[in-house]
C-alpha positions in Angstrom: -16.1 37.5 117.3 -14.3 40.7 116.1 -11.5 39.9 118.7 -10.8 36.8 117.3 -10.9 37.8 113.7 -8.0 40.3 115.0 -6.0 37.8 116.8 -6.2 35.3 113.8 -5.2 38.3 111.5 -2.3 39.3 113.8 -1.1 35.7 114.0 -1.3 35.2 110.4 0.8 38.2 109.8 3.3 37.5 112.4 3.9 34.1 110.5 4.1 35.8 107.4 6.5 38.1 108.9 8.8 35.6 110.2 8.7 33.7 107.2 9.8 36.7 104.7 12.5 37.4 107.7 13.7 33.8 107.4 14.1 34.2 103.5 15.9 37.6 103.6 18.4 36.1 106.3 19.4 33.6 103.5 20.0 36.3 100.7 23.4 37.6 100.1 24.5 41.0 100.6 24.4 43.3 97.8 27.6 42.9 95.2 27.4 46.5 95.1 27.5 47.9 98.1 31.5 48.6 98.2 31.5 49.7 94.5 33.7 52.9 94.3 33.0 55.5 91.3 35.9 57.3 90.4 35.6 61.5 90.6 35.9 61.9 87.0 32.9 59.3 86.0 30.7 61.2 88.9 31.4 64.3 87.3 30.7 63.3 83.6 27.4 61.7 85.2 26.3 64.9 86.5 26.7 66.5 83.3 24.9 63.9 81.5 22.1 64.3 84.1 21.7 67.8 83.6 20.4 67.0 80.4 18.9 63.5 80.5 17.2 63.4 83.9 18.1 59.8 84.9 16.7 60.0 88.4 13.3 60.9 87.4 13.3 58.7 84.6 14.1 55.8 86.9 11.5 57.2 89.4 8.7 57.1 86.6 9.6 53.6 85.2 9.7 52.0 88.7 6.1 53.5 89.3 4.8 52.4 86.1 6.3 48.9 86.5 4.8 48.7 89.9 1.5 49.8 88.5 1.4 47.3 85.9 2.4 44.4 88.1 0.0 45.4 90.4 -2.5 45.2 87.6 -1.2 41.9 86.3 -1.3 40.4 89.8 -5.0 41.6 90.5 -5.8 40.3 87.1 -4.5 36.6 87.8 -6.3 36.8 91.2 -9.6 37.5 89.6 -8.8 34.9 87.2 -8.2 32.3 89.8 -11.2 33.2 91.7 -13.0 33.1 88.6 -14.5 36.3 88.5 -13.1 37.3 85.2 -12.5 35.1 82.0 
């Protein structure tokens, strides 16, 4: 029985992986991949980043948004399952 469930799970994850791969192939490449930032702007951004840690702020914001998104997703799934009101 356990082998059957493992096989079923692996089959489902393979199907989901194939679907996601097909969707990602349809998406266009990033339009910002070839953007060249002038050296003067890089130098100014370096000075600004010394006083305002933009990289750390982006990392914290991404973590916070991920946590909030997971919370709302979990809450929605539980509401669909009628576990919570």
